[in-house]
Full PDB file with SEQRES, HELIX, SHEET, SSBOND, CRYST1, ORIGX, SCALE, CONECT and MASTER records, all heavy atoms in Angstrom:
SEQRES   1 A   51  MET LYS MET PHE LEU ALA ALA LEU VAL PHE ALA THR VAL          
SEQRES   2 A   51  VAL ALA VAL GLY THR ALA MET PHE LEU GLY GLY ILE GLN          
SEQRES   3 A   51  GLN PRO VAL SER SER ALA PHE THR THR SER GLY ALA ARG          
SEQRES   4 A   51  VAL GLY ASP PRO GLY ASN ASN LEU MET VAL PRO GLY              
HELIX    1 AA1 LYS A    2  ILE A   25  1                                  24    
HELIX    2 AA2 VAL A   29  ALA A   32  1                                   4    
HELIX    3 AA3 PRO A   43  ASN A   45  5                                   3    
CRYST1    1.000    1.000    1.000  90.00  90.00  90.00 P 1           1          
ORIGX1      1.000000  0.000000  0.000000        0.00000                         
ORIGX2      0.000000  1.000000  0.000000        0.00000                         
ORIGX3      0.000000  0.000000  1.000000        0.00000                         
SCALE1      1.000000  0.000000  0.000000        0.00000                         
SCALE2      0.000000  1.000000  0.000000        0.00000                         
SCALE3      0.000000  0.000000  1.000000        0.00000                         
ATOM      1  N   MET A   1     -15.703  -1.036  22.810  1.00  0.00           N  
ATOM      2  CA  MET A   1     -14.841  -1.792  21.918  1.00  0.00           C  
ATOM      3  C   MET A   1     -14.722  -1.081  20.568  1.00  0.00           C  
ATOM      4  O   MET A   1     -13.661  -1.092  19.964  1.00  0.00           O  
ATOM      5  CB  MET A   1     -15.423  -3.201  21.770  1.00  0.00           C  
ATOM      6  CG  MET A   1     -14.567  -4.128  20.968  1.00  0.00           C  
ATOM      7  SD  MET A   1     -13.050  -4.463  21.877  1.00  0.00           S  
ATOM      8  CE  MET A   1     -12.307  -5.636  20.812  1.00  0.00           C  
ATOM      9  N   LYS A   2     -15.810  -0.469  20.114  1.00  0.00           N  
ATOM     10  CA  LYS A   2     -15.766   0.232  18.833  1.00  0.00           C  
ATOM     11  C   LYS A   2     -14.811   1.419  18.886  1.00  0.00           C  
ATOM     12  O   LYS A   2     -14.092   1.682  17.922  1.00  0.00           O  
ATOM     13  CB  LYS A   2     -17.156   0.716  18.435  1.00  0.00           C  
ATOM     14  CG  LYS A   2     -18.089  -0.382  18.007  1.00  0.00           C  
ATOM     15  CD  LYS A   2     -19.437   0.207  17.600  1.00  0.00           C  
ATOM     16  CE  LYS A   2     -20.411  -0.889  17.241  1.00  0.00           C  
ATOM     17  NZ  LYS A   2     -21.712  -0.342  16.840  1.00  0.00           N  
ATOM     18  N   MET A   3     -14.803   2.123  20.013  1.00  0.00           N  
ATOM     19  CA  MET A   3     -13.907   3.277  20.146  1.00  0.00           C  
ATOM     20  C   MET A   3     -12.444   2.844  20.157  1.00  0.00           C  
ATOM     21  O   MET A   3     -11.586   3.517  19.609  1.00  0.00           O  
ATOM     22  CB  MET A   3     -14.233   4.059  21.418  1.00  0.00           C  
ATOM     23  CG  MET A   3     -15.566   4.771  21.362  1.00  0.00           C  
ATOM     24  SD  MET A   3     -15.716   5.891  19.958  1.00  0.00           S  
ATOM     25  CE  MET A   3     -14.577   7.144  20.434  1.00  0.00           C  
ATOM     26  N   PHE A   4     -12.162   1.710  20.778  1.00  0.00           N  
ATOM     27  CA  PHE A   4     -10.797   1.201  20.801  1.00  0.00           C  
ATOM     28  C   PHE A   4     -10.341   0.851  19.387  1.00  0.00           C  
ATOM     29  O   PHE A   4      -9.215   1.182  18.985  1.00  0.00           O  
ATOM     30  CB  PHE A   4     -10.687  -0.026  21.715  1.00  0.00           C  
ATOM     31  CG  PHE A   4      -9.319  -0.645  21.703  1.00  0.00           C  
ATOM     32  CD1 PHE A   4      -8.263  -0.023  22.349  1.00  0.00           C  
ATOM     33  CD2 PHE A   4      -9.089  -1.830  21.024  1.00  0.00           C  
ATOM     34  CE1 PHE A   4      -6.996  -0.589  22.329  1.00  0.00           C  
ATOM     35  CE2 PHE A   4      -7.832  -2.399  21.001  1.00  0.00           C  
ATOM     36  CZ  PHE A   4      -6.781  -1.774  21.659  1.00  0.00           C  
ATOM     37  N   LEU A   5     -11.183   0.185  18.630  1.00  0.00           N  
ATOM     38  CA  LEU A   5     -10.826  -0.173  17.253  1.00  0.00           C  
ATOM     39  C   LEU A   5     -10.680   1.076  16.381  1.00  0.00           C  
ATOM     40  O   LEU A   5      -9.779   1.145  15.538  1.00  0.00           O  
ATOM     41  CB  LEU A   5     -11.862  -1.125  16.667  1.00  0.00           C  
ATOM     42  CG  LEU A   5     -11.892  -2.524  17.279  1.00  0.00           C  
ATOM     43  CD1 LEU A   5     -13.027  -3.340  16.675  1.00  0.00           C  
ATOM     44  CD2 LEU A   5     -10.568  -3.224  17.071  1.00  0.00           C  
ATOM     45  N   ALA A   6     -11.535   2.060  16.600  1.00  0.00           N  
ATOM     46  CA  ALA A   6     -11.427   3.313  15.849  1.00  0.00           C  
ATOM     47  C   ALA A   6     -10.117   4.023  16.185  1.00  0.00           C  
ATOM     48  O   ALA A   6      -9.447   4.555  15.296  1.00  0.00           O  
ATOM     49  CB  ALA A   6     -12.616   4.210  16.159  1.00  0.00           C  
ATOM     50  N   ALA A   7      -9.747   4.026  17.449  1.00  0.00           N  
ATOM     51  CA  ALA A   7      -8.479   4.647  17.851  1.00  0.00           C  
ATOM     52  C   ALA A   7      -7.299   3.894  17.269  1.00  0.00           C  
ATOM     53  O   ALA A   7      -6.305   4.495  16.849  1.00  0.00           O  
ATOM     54  CB  ALA A   7      -8.380   4.695  19.369  1.00  0.00           C  
ATOM     55  N   LEU A   8      -7.378   2.585  17.220  1.00  0.00           N  
ATOM     56  CA  LEU A   8      -6.316   1.764  16.641  1.00  0.00           C  
ATOM     57  C   LEU A   8      -6.159   2.035  15.141  1.00  0.00           C  
ATOM     58  O   LEU A   8      -5.040   2.203  14.647  1.00  0.00           O  
ATOM     59  CB  LEU A   8      -6.616   0.284  16.886  1.00  0.00           C  
ATOM     60  CG  LEU A   8      -5.540  -0.720  16.558  1.00  0.00           C  
ATOM     61  CD1 LEU A   8      -4.321  -0.480  17.427  1.00  0.00           C  
ATOM     62  CD2 LEU A   8      -6.059  -2.120  16.750  1.00  0.00           C  
ATOM     63  N   VAL A   9      -7.267   2.121  14.442  1.00  0.00           N  
ATOM     64  CA  VAL A   9      -7.237   2.428  13.003  1.00  0.00           C  
ATOM     65  C   VAL A   9      -6.692   3.841  12.787  1.00  0.00           C  
ATOM     66  O   VAL A   9      -5.854   4.067  11.901  1.00  0.00           O  
ATOM     67  CB  VAL A   9      -8.640   2.259  12.382  1.00  0.00           C  
ATOM     68  CG1 VAL A   9      -8.691   2.832  10.982  1.00  0.00           C  
ATOM     69  CG2 VAL A   9      -9.034   0.794  12.373  1.00  0.00           C  
ATOM     70  N   PHE A  10      -7.138   4.792  13.593  1.00  0.00           N  
ATOM     71  CA  PHE A  10      -6.661   6.164  13.469  1.00  0.00           C  
ATOM     72  C   PHE A  10      -5.160   6.253  13.712  1.00  0.00           C  
ATOM     73  O   PHE A  10      -4.438   6.910  12.950  1.00  0.00           O  
ATOM     74  CB  PHE A  10      -7.412   7.067  14.451  1.00  0.00           C  
ATOM     75  CG  PHE A  10      -6.938   8.490  14.424  1.00  0.00           C  
ATOM     76  CD1 PHE A  10      -7.294   9.326  13.374  1.00  0.00           C  
ATOM     77  CD2 PHE A  10      -6.131   8.984  15.430  1.00  0.00           C  
ATOM     78  CE1 PHE A  10      -6.856  10.643  13.335  1.00  0.00           C  
ATOM     79  CE2 PHE A  10      -5.685  10.289  15.399  1.00  0.00           C  
ATOM     80  CZ  PHE A  10      -6.051  11.118  14.352  1.00  0.00           C  
ATOM     81  N   ALA A  11      -4.660   5.596  14.744  1.00  0.00           N  
ATOM     82  CA  ALA A  11      -3.232   5.615  15.051  1.00  0.00           C  
ATOM     83  C   ALA A  11      -2.425   4.980  13.917  1.00  0.00           C  
ATOM     84  O   ALA A  11      -1.344   5.461  13.564  1.00  0.00           O  
ATOM     85  CB  ALA A  11      -2.960   4.893  16.368  1.00  0.00           C  
ATOM     86  N   THR A  12      -2.945   3.917  13.341  1.00  0.00           N  
ATOM     87  CA  THR A  12      -2.257   3.260  12.228  1.00  0.00           C  
ATOM     88  C   THR A  12      -2.206   4.162  11.002  1.00  0.00           C  
ATOM     89  O   THR A  12      -1.168   4.287  10.355  1.00  0.00           O  
ATOM     90  CB  THR A  12      -2.957   1.934  11.884  1.00  0.00           C  
ATOM     91  OG1 THR A  12      -2.997   1.110  13.056  1.00  0.00           O  
ATOM     92  CG2 THR A  12      -2.234   1.206  10.775  1.00  0.00           C  
ATOM     93  N   VAL A  13      -3.308   4.818  10.695  1.00  0.00           N  
ATOM     94  CA  VAL A  13      -3.358   5.723   9.540  1.00  0.00           C  
ATOM     95  C   VAL A  13      -2.407   6.899   9.739  1.00  0.00           C  
ATOM     96  O   VAL A  13      -1.668   7.278   8.818  1.00  0.00           O  
ATOM     97  CB  VAL A  13      -4.806   6.200   9.295  1.00  0.00           C  
ATOM     98  CG1 VAL A  13      -4.839   7.352   8.302  1.00  0.00           C  
ATOM     99  CG2 VAL A  13      -5.662   5.053   8.810  1.00  0.00           C  
ATOM    100  N   VAL A  14      -2.383   7.463  10.934  1.00  0.00           N  
ATOM    101  CA  VAL A  14      -1.478   8.581  11.214  1.00  0.00           C  
ATOM    102  C   VAL A  14      -0.025   8.130  11.116  1.00  0.00           C  
ATOM    103  O   VAL A  14       0.816   8.830  10.535  1.00  0.00           O  
ATOM    104  CB  VAL A  14      -1.781   9.199  12.596  1.00  0.00           C  
ATOM    105  CG1 VAL A  14      -0.694  10.165  13.022  1.00  0.00           C  
ATOM    106  CG2 VAL A  14      -3.127   9.891  12.571  1.00  0.00           C  
ATOM    107  N   ALA A  15       0.301   6.966  11.647  1.00  0.00           N  
ATOM    108  CA  ALA A  15       1.676   6.471  11.611  1.00  0.00           C  
ATOM    109  C   ALA A  15       2.136   6.201  10.181  1.00  0.00           C  
ATOM    110  O   ALA A  15       3.247   6.582   9.793  1.00  0.00           O  
ATOM    111  CB  ALA A  15       1.803   5.198  12.448  1.00  0.00           C  
ATOM    112  N   VAL A  16       1.303   5.570   9.388  1.00  0.00           N  
ATOM    113  CA  VAL A  16       1.667   5.281   7.995  1.00  0.00           C  
ATOM    114  C   VAL A  16       1.778   6.575   7.195  1.00  0.00           C  
ATOM    115  O   VAL A  16       2.715   6.756   6.414  1.00  0.00           O  
ATOM    116  CB  VAL A  16       0.646   4.304   7.363  1.00  0.00           C  
ATOM    117  CG1 VAL A  16       0.848   4.194   5.866  1.00  0.00           C  
ATOM    118  CG2 VAL A  16       0.763   2.941   8.013  1.00  0.00           C  
ATOM    119  N   GLY A  17       0.857   7.492   7.391  1.00  0.00           N  
ATOM    120  CA  GLY A  17       0.908   8.772   6.683  1.00  0.00           C  
ATOM    121  C   GLY A  17       2.147   9.572   7.039  1.00  0.00           C  
ATOM    122  O   GLY A  17       2.797  10.165   6.163  1.00  0.00           O  
ATOM    123  N   THR A  18       2.492   9.596   8.313  1.00  0.00           N  
ATOM    124  CA  THR A  18       3.686  10.312   8.749  1.00  0.00           C  
ATOM    125  C   THR A  18       4.946   9.678   8.187  1.00  0.00           C  
ATOM    126  O   THR A  18       5.862  10.373   7.743  1.00  0.00           O  
ATOM    127  CB  THR A  18       3.749  10.354  10.283  1.00  0.00           C  
ATOM    128  OG1 THR A  18       2.555  10.957  10.781  1.00  0.00           O  
ATOM    129  CG2 THR A  18       4.947  11.134  10.772  1.00  0.00           C  
ATOM    130  N   ALA A  19       5.016   8.359   8.192  1.00  0.00           N  
ATOM    131  CA  ALA A  19       6.186   7.666   7.640  1.00  0.00           C  
ATOM    132  C   ALA A  19       6.340   7.951   6.147  1.00  0.00           C  
ATOM    133  O   ALA A  19       7.459   8.176   5.661  1.00  0.00           O  
ATOM    134  CB  ALA A  19       6.073   6.168   7.889  1.00  0.00           C  
ATOM    135  N   MET A  20       5.237   7.974   5.421  1.00  0.00           N  
ATOM    136  CA  MET A  20       5.311   8.266   3.988  1.00  0.00           C  
ATOM    137  C   MET A  20       5.735   9.713   3.751  1.00  0.00           C  
ATOM    138  O   MET A  20       6.553   9.994   2.873  1.00  0.00           O  
ATOM    139  CB  MET A  20       3.970   7.979   3.324  1.00  0.00           C  
ATOM    140  CG  MET A  20       3.640   6.500   3.267  1.00  0.00           C  
ATOM    141  SD  MET A  20       2.011   6.168   2.610  1.00  0.00           S  
ATOM    142  CE  MET A  20       2.133   6.847   0.970  1.00  0.00           C  
ATOM    143  N   PHE A  21       5.205  10.638   4.540  1.00  0.00           N  
ATOM    144  CA  PHE A  21       5.545  12.050   4.392  1.00  0.00           C  
ATOM    145  C   PHE A  21       7.021  12.289   4.694  1.00  0.00           C  
ATOM    146  O   PHE A  21       7.733  12.926   3.921  1.00  0.00           O  
ATOM    147  CB  PHE A  21       4.674  12.901   5.314  1.00  0.00           C  
ATOM    148  CG  PHE A  21       5.070  14.343   5.350  1.00  0.00           C  
ATOM    149  CD1 PHE A  21       4.815  15.169   4.270  1.00  0.00           C  
ATOM    150  CD2 PHE A  21       5.700  14.872   6.462  1.00  0.00           C  
ATOM    151  CE1 PHE A  21       5.177  16.501   4.296  1.00  0.00           C  
ATOM    152  CE2 PHE A  21       6.069  16.202   6.501  1.00  0.00           C  
ATOM    153  CZ  PHE A  21       5.808  17.017   5.412  1.00  0.00           C  
ATOM    154  N   LEU A  22       7.488  11.762   5.813  1.00  0.00           N  
ATOM    155  CA  LEU A  22       8.882  11.969   6.182  1.00  0.00           C  
ATOM    156  C   LEU A  22       9.832  11.235   5.243  1.00  0.00           C  
ATOM    157  O   LEU A  22      10.931  11.720   4.978  1.00  0.00           O  
ATOM    158  CB  LEU A  22       9.111  11.530   7.635  1.00  0.00           C  
ATOM    159  CG  LEU A  22       8.436  12.390   8.688  1.00  0.00           C  
ATOM    160  CD1 LEU A  22       8.671  11.816  10.073  1.00  0.00           C  
ATOM    161  CD2 LEU A  22       8.928  13.818   8.607  1.00  0.00           C  
ATOM    162  N   GLY A  23       9.432  10.089   4.746  1.00  0.00           N  
ATOM    163  CA  GLY A  23      10.259   9.377   3.776  1.00  0.00           C  
ATOM    164  C   GLY A  23      10.390  10.125   2.464  1.00  0.00           C  
ATOM    165  O   GLY A  23      11.406  10.033   1.783  1.00  0.00           O  
ATOM    166  N   GLY A  24       9.372  10.906   2.130  1.00  0.00           N  
ATOM    167  CA  GLY A  24       9.410  11.664   0.889  1.00  0.00           C  
ATOM    168  C   GLY A  24      10.297  12.891   0.950  1.00  0.00           C  
ATOM    169  O   GLY A  24      10.857  13.310  -0.064  1.00  0.00           O  
ATOM    170  N   ILE A  25      10.438  13.495   2.131  1.00  0.00           N  
ATOM    171  CA  ILE A  25      11.238  14.714   2.228  1.00  0.00           C  
ATOM    172  C   ILE A  25      12.635  14.455   2.762  1.00  0.00           C  
ATOM    173  O   ILE A  25      13.446  15.372   2.837  1.00  0.00           O  
ATOM    174  CB  ILE A  25      10.540  15.766   3.111  1.00  0.00           C  
ATOM    175  CG1 ILE A  25      10.401  15.285   4.543  1.00  0.00           C  
ATOM    176  CG2 ILE A  25       9.219  16.177   2.530  1.00  0.00           C  
ATOM    177  CD1 ILE A  25       9.931  16.367   5.504  1.00  0.00           C  
ATOM    178  N   GLN A  26      12.943  13.231   3.126  1.00  0.00           N  
ATOM    179  CA  GLN A  26      14.245  12.910   3.693  1.00  0.00           C  
ATOM    180  C   GLN A  26      15.330  12.971   2.623  1.00  0.00           C  
ATOM    181  O   GLN A  26      15.130  12.540   1.492  1.00  0.00           O  
ATOM    182  CB  GLN A  26      14.201  11.517   4.309  1.00  0.00           C  
ATOM    183  CG  GLN A  26      15.432  11.132   5.063  1.00  0.00           C  
ATOM    184  CD  GLN A  26      15.275   9.790   5.740  1.00  0.00           C  
ATOM    185  OE1 GLN A  26      14.296   9.092   5.526  1.00  0.00           O  
ATOM    186  NE2 GLN A  26      16.233   9.423   6.535  1.00  0.00           N  
ATOM    187  N   GLN A  27      16.499  13.501   2.977  1.00  0.00           N  
ATOM    188  CA  GLN A  27      17.638  13.575   2.076  1.00  0.00           C  
ATOM    189  C   GLN A  27      18.816  12.829   2.681  1.00  0.00           C  
ATOM    190  O   GLN A  27      18.981  12.815   3.895  1.00  0.00           O  
ATOM    191  CB  GLN A  27      18.073  15.026   1.872  1.00  0.00           C  
ATOM    192  CG  GLN A  27      17.096  15.904   1.178  1.00  0.00           C  
ATOM    193  CD  GLN A  27      17.647  17.320   1.050  1.00  0.00           C  
ATOM    194  OE1 GLN A  27      18.751  17.623   1.486  1.00  0.00           O  
ATOM    195  NE2 GLN A  27      16.866  18.195   0.465  1.00  0.00           N  
ATOM    196  N   PRO A  28      19.649  12.230   1.838  1.00  0.00           N  
ATOM    197  CA  PRO A  28      20.871  11.637   2.375  1.00  0.00           C  
ATOM    198  C   PRO A  28      21.801  12.729   2.922  1.00  0.00           C  
ATOM    199  O   PRO A  28      21.781  13.864   2.448  1.00  0.00           O  
ATOM    200  CB  PRO A  28      21.518  10.935   1.188  1.00  0.00           C  
ATOM    201  CG  PRO A  28      20.644  11.167   0.027  1.00  0.00           C  
ATOM    202  CD  PRO A  28      19.496  12.006   0.425  1.00  0.00           C  
ATOM    203  N   VAL A  29      22.586  12.393   3.908  1.00  0.00           N  
ATOM    204  CA  VAL A  29      23.449  13.382   4.545  1.00  0.00           C  
ATOM    205  C   VAL A  29      24.474  13.949   3.568  1.00  0.00           C  
ATOM    206  O   VAL A  29      24.889  15.091   3.685  1.00  0.00           O  
ATOM    207  CB  VAL A  29      24.113  12.783   5.804  1.00  0.00           C  
ATOM    208  CG1 VAL A  29      25.153  11.755   5.439  1.00  0.00           C  
ATOM    209  CG2 VAL A  29      24.715  13.861   6.668  1.00  0.00           C  
ATOM    210  N   SER A  30      24.892  13.183   2.576  1.00  0.00           N  
ATOM    211  CA  SER A  30      25.887  13.677   1.623  1.00  0.00           C  
ATOM    212  C   SER A  30      25.338  14.786   0.743  1.00  0.00           C  
ATOM    213  O   SER A  30      26.098  15.599   0.238  1.00  0.00           O  
ATOM    214  CB  SER A  30      26.408  12.528   0.761  1.00  0.00           C  
ATOM    215  OG  SER A  30      25.349  11.935   0.053  1.00  0.00           O  
ATOM    216  N   SER A  31      24.018  14.858   0.563  1.00  0.00           N  
ATOM    217  CA  SER A  31      23.449  15.947  -0.220  1.00  0.00           C  
ATOM    218  C   SER A  31      22.797  17.012   0.656  1.00  0.00           C  
ATOM    219  O   SER A  31      22.632  18.142   0.232  1.00  0.00           O  
ATOM    220  CB  SER A  31      22.418  15.412  -1.217  1.00  0.00           C  
ATOM    221  OG  SER A  31      21.314  14.877  -0.536  1.00  0.00           O  
ATOM    222  N   ALA A  32      22.437  16.689   1.885  1.00  0.00           N  
ATOM    223  CA  ALA A  32      21.790  17.666   2.764  1.00  0.00           C  
ATOM    224  C   ALA A  32      22.789  18.678   3.312  1.00  0.00           C  
ATOM    225  O   ALA A  32      22.460  19.840   3.480  1.00  0.00           O  
ATOM    226  CB  ALA A  32      21.090  16.948   3.908  1.00  0.00           C  
ATOM    227  N   PHE A  33      24.016  18.250   3.587  1.00  0.00           N  
ATOM    228  CA  PHE A  33      25.037  19.124   4.157  1.00  0.00           C  
ATOM    229  C   PHE A  33      26.143  19.342   3.129  1.00  0.00           C  
ATOM    230  O   PHE A  33      27.203  18.737   3.207  1.00  0.00           O  
ATOM    231  CB  PHE A  33      25.608  18.521   5.439  1.00  0.00           C  
ATOM    232  CG  PHE A  33      24.577  18.344   6.509  1.00  0.00           C  
ATOM    233  CD1 PHE A  33      24.077  17.085   6.797  1.00  0.00           C  
ATOM    234  CD2 PHE A  33      24.085  19.425   7.206  1.00  0.00           C  
ATOM    235  CE1 PHE A  33      23.120  16.920   7.774  1.00  0.00           C  
ATOM    236  CE2 PHE A  33      23.127  19.272   8.184  1.00  0.00           C  
ATOM    237  CZ  PHE A  33      22.640  18.020   8.463  1.00  0.00           C  
ATOM    238  N   THR A  34      25.891  20.202   2.154  1.00  0.00           N  
ATOM    239  CA  THR A  34      26.863  20.421   1.083  1.00  0.00           C  
ATOM    240  C   THR A  34      27.425  21.834   1.118  1.00  0.00           C  
ATOM    241  O   THR A  34      27.676  22.429   0.082  1.00  0.00           O  
ATOM    242  CB  THR A  34      26.217  20.152  -0.284  1.00  0.00           C  
ATOM    243  OG1 THR A  34      25.057  20.963  -0.399  1.00  0.00           O  
ATOM    244  CG2 THR A  34      25.843  18.704  -0.459  1.00  0.00           C  
ATOM    245  N   THR A  35      27.619  22.380   2.310  1.00  0.00           N  
ATOM    246  CA  THR A  35      28.233  23.694   2.415  1.00  0.00           C  
ATOM    247  C   THR A  35      29.744  23.553   2.455  1.00  0.00           C  
ATOM    248  O   THR A  35      30.283  22.463   2.592  1.00  0.00           O  
ATOM    249  CB  THR A  35      27.750  24.422   3.689  1.00  0.00           C  
ATOM    250  OG1 THR A  35      28.184  23.687   4.825  1.00  0.00           O  
ATOM    251  CG2 THR A  35      26.242  24.551   3.710  1.00  0.00           C  
ATOM    252  N   SER A  36      30.446  24.667   2.368  1.00  0.00           N  
ATOM    253  CA  SER A  36      31.902  24.613   2.372  1.00  0.00           C  
ATOM    254  C   SER A  36      32.459  24.232   3.743  1.00  0.00           C  
ATOM    255  O   SER A  36      33.586  23.772   3.851  1.00  0.00           O  
ATOM    256  CB  SER A  36      32.474  25.961   1.939  1.00  0.00           C  
ATOM    257  OG  SER A  36      32.064  26.969   2.838  1.00  0.00           O  
ATOM    258  N   GLY A  37      31.661  24.422   4.799  1.00  0.00           N  
ATOM    259  CA  GLY A  37      32.131  24.106   6.140  1.00  0.00           C  
ATOM    260  C   GLY A  37      31.967  22.648   6.526  1.00  0.00           C  
ATOM    261  O   GLY A  37      32.573  22.182   7.481  1.00  0.00           O  
ATOM    262  N   ALA A  38      31.168  21.911   5.812  1.00  0.00           N  
ATOM    263  CA  ALA A  38      30.944  20.499   6.140  1.00  0.00           C  
ATOM    264  C   ALA A  38      31.844  19.634   5.277  1.00  0.00           C  
ATOM    265  O   ALA A  38      31.899  19.790   4.072  1.00  0.00           O  
ATOM    266  CB  ALA A  38      29.490  20.121   5.910  1.00  0.00           C  
ATOM    267  N   ARG A  39      32.551  18.712   5.904  1.00  0.00           N  
ATOM    268  CA  ARG A  39      33.448  17.834   5.170  1.00  0.00           C  
ATOM    269  C   ARG A  39      32.817  16.446   5.034  1.00  0.00           C  
ATOM    270  O   ARG A  39      33.193  15.509   5.714  1.00  0.00           O  
ATOM    271  CB  ARG A  39      34.787  17.741   5.879  1.00  0.00           C  
ATOM    272  CG  ARG A  39      35.570  19.022   5.800  1.00  0.00           C  
ATOM    273  CD  ARG A  39      36.897  18.842   6.441  1.00  0.00           C  
ATOM    274  NE  ARG A  39      36.854  19.537   7.723  1.00  0.00           N  
ATOM    275  CZ  ARG A  39      37.708  19.368   8.695  1.00  0.00           C  
ATOM    276  NH1 ARG A  39      38.685  18.506   8.580  1.00  0.00           N  
ATOM    277  NH2 ARG A  39      37.595  20.036   9.809  1.00  0.00           N  
ATOM    278  N   VAL A  40      31.867  16.330   4.150  1.00  0.00           N  
ATOM    279  CA  VAL A  40      31.201  15.059   3.899  1.00  0.00           C  
ATOM    280  C   VAL A  40      31.596  14.623   2.504  1.00  0.00           C  
ATOM    281  O   VAL A  40      31.303  15.296   1.521  1.00  0.00           O  
ATOM    282  CB  VAL A  40      29.668  15.193   4.012  1.00  0.00           C  
ATOM    283  CG1 VAL A  40      28.997  13.866   3.696  1.00  0.00           C  
ATOM    284  CG2 VAL A  40      29.296  15.676   5.389  1.00  0.00           C  
ATOM    285  N   GLY A  41      32.264  13.506   2.398  1.00  0.00           N  
ATOM    286  CA  GLY A  41      32.733  13.033   1.105  1.00  0.00           C  
ATOM    287  C   GLY A  41      31.788  12.024   0.493  1.00  0.00           C  
ATOM    288  O   GLY A  41      30.596  11.973   0.798  1.00  0.00           O  
ATOM    289  N   ASP A  42      32.338  11.217  -0.351  1.00  0.00           N  
ATOM    290  CA  ASP A  42      31.589  10.156  -1.004  1.00  0.00           C  
ATOM    291  C   ASP A  42      31.069   9.183   0.047  1.00  0.00           C  
ATOM    292  O   ASP A  42      31.835   8.773   0.932  1.00  0.00           O  
ATOM    293  CB  ASP A  42      32.494   9.440  -2.006  1.00  0.00           C  
ATOM    294  CG  ASP A  42      31.792   8.332  -2.742  1.00  0.00           C  
ATOM    295  OD1 ASP A  42      30.573   8.445  -2.943  1.00  0.00           O  
ATOM    296  OD2 ASP A  42      32.461   7.362  -3.126  1.00  0.00           O  
ATOM    297  N   PRO A  43      29.796   8.792  -0.005  1.00  0.00           N  
ATOM    298  CA  PRO A  43      29.250   7.902   1.029  1.00  0.00           C  
ATOM    299  C   PRO A  43      29.992   6.575   1.140  1.00  0.00           C  
ATOM    300  O   PRO A  43      29.932   5.928   2.172  1.00  0.00           O  
ATOM    301  CB  PRO A  43      27.807   7.678   0.598  1.00  0.00           C  
ATOM    302  CG  PRO A  43      27.482   8.853  -0.229  1.00  0.00           C  
ATOM    303  CD  PRO A  43      28.766   9.271  -0.904  1.00  0.00           C  
ATOM    304  N   GLY A  44      30.716   6.174   0.131  1.00  0.00           N  
ATOM    305  CA  GLY A  44      31.467   4.921   0.213  1.00  0.00           C  
ATOM    306  C   GLY A  44      32.741   5.027   1.014  1.00  0.00           C  
ATOM    307  O   GLY A  44      33.346   4.027   1.366  1.00  0.00           O  
ATOM    308  N   ASN A  45      33.179   6.259   1.350  1.00  0.00           N  
ATOM    309  CA  ASN A  45      34.455   6.436   2.022  1.00  0.00           C  
ATOM    310  C   ASN A  45      34.342   6.804   3.500  1.00  0.00           C  
ATOM    311  O   ASN A  45      35.329   7.186   4.109  1.00  0.00           O  
ATOM    312  CB  ASN A  45      35.255   7.538   1.313  1.00  0.00           C  
ATOM    313  CG  ASN A  45      35.644   7.123  -0.081  1.00  0.00           C  
ATOM    314  OD1 ASN A  45      35.819   5.953  -0.355  1.00  0.00           O  
ATOM    315  ND2 ASN A  45      35.757   8.095  -0.970  1.00  0.00           N  
ATOM    316  N   ASN A  46      33.159   6.749   4.057  1.00  0.00           N  
ATOM    317  CA  ASN A  46      33.020   7.052   5.479  1.00  0.00           C  
ATOM    318  C   ASN A  46      31.997   6.095   6.105  1.00  0.00           C  
ATOM    319  O   ASN A  46      31.660   5.082   5.526  1.00  0.00           O  
ATOM    320  CB  ASN A  46      32.653   8.521   5.693  1.00  0.00           C  
ATOM    321  CG  ASN A  46      31.417   8.914   4.920  1.00  0.00           C  
ATOM    322  OD1 ASN A  46      30.538   8.098   4.715  1.00  0.00           O  
ATOM    323  ND2 ASN A  46      31.338  10.167   4.509  1.00  0.00           N  
ATOM    324  N   LEU A  47      31.518   6.409   7.277  1.00  0.00           N  
ATOM    325  CA  LEU A  47      30.675   5.470   8.012  1.00  0.00           C  
ATOM    326  C   LEU A  47      29.189   5.572   7.711  1.00  0.00           C  
ATOM    327  O   LEU A  47      28.395   4.943   8.372  1.00  0.00           O  
ATOM    328  CB  LEU A  47      30.885   5.671   9.524  1.00  0.00           C  
ATOM    329  CG  LEU A  47      32.303   5.394  10.012  1.00  0.00           C  
ATOM    330  CD1 LEU A  47      32.399   5.715  11.494  1.00  0.00           C  
ATOM    331  CD2 LEU A  47      32.689   3.953   9.757  1.00  0.00           C  
ATOM    332  N   MET A  48      28.805   6.374   6.712  1.00  0.00           N  
ATOM    333  CA  MET A  48      27.395   6.470   6.366  1.00  0.00           C  
ATOM    334  C   MET A  48      26.941   5.200   5.655  1.00  0.00           C  
ATOM    335  O   MET A  48      27.711   4.545   4.973  1.00  0.00           O  
ATOM    336  CB  MET A  48      27.132   7.650   5.420  1.00  0.00           C  
ATOM    337  CG  MET A  48      27.366   8.987   6.048  1.00  0.00           C  
ATOM    338  SD  MET A  48      26.854  10.334   4.974  1.00  0.00           S  
ATOM    339  CE  MET A  48      27.367   9.831   3.390  1.00  0.00           C  
ATOM    340  N   VAL A  49      25.675   4.896   5.804  1.00  0.00           N  
ATOM    341  CA  VAL A  49      25.092   3.771   5.091  1.00  0.00           C  
ATOM    342  C   VAL A  49      24.832   4.216   3.652  1.00  0.00           C  
ATOM    343  O   VAL A  49      24.210   5.238   3.432  1.00  0.00           O  
ATOM    344  CB  VAL A  49      23.778   3.327   5.753  1.00  0.00           C  
ATOM    345  CG1 VAL A  49      23.129   2.205   4.981  1.00  0.00           C  
ATOM    346  CG2 VAL A  49      24.013   2.922   7.189  1.00  0.00           C  
ATOM    347  N   PRO A  50      25.338   3.475   2.656  1.00  0.00           N  
ATOM    348  CA  PRO A  50      25.066   3.890   1.280  1.00  0.00           C  
ATOM    349  C   PRO A  50      23.592   3.869   1.001  1.00  0.00           C  
ATOM    350  O   PRO A  50      22.883   2.950   1.382  1.00  0.00           O  
ATOM    351  CB  PRO A  50      25.827   2.890   0.428  1.00  0.00           C  
ATOM    352  CG  PRO A  50      26.296   1.824   1.332  1.00  0.00           C  
ATOM    353  CD  PRO A  50      26.100   2.268   2.737  1.00  0.00           C  
ATOM    354  N   GLY A  51      23.111   4.883   0.330  1.00  0.00           N  
ATOM    355  CA  GLY A  51      21.685   4.922   0.190  1.00  0.00           C  
ATOM    356  C   GLY A  51      21.205   5.319  -1.127  1.00  0.00           C  
ATOM    357  O   GLY A  51      20.152   5.462  -1.490  1.00  0.00           O  
TER     358      GLY A  51                                                      
MASTER        0    0    0    3    0    0    0    6  357    1    0    4          
END                                                                             
């Protein structure tokens, strides 16, 4: 039972840490793809979720 609880705590810590890490490096699509070949306009004028 102790190993199961330890695995549960470990999985929770890894999941929360990964979510925080990925949330910190994530960029909105309007700023991530700003090359001349990508036609991404103002987020209010297309189907992206405003963010």
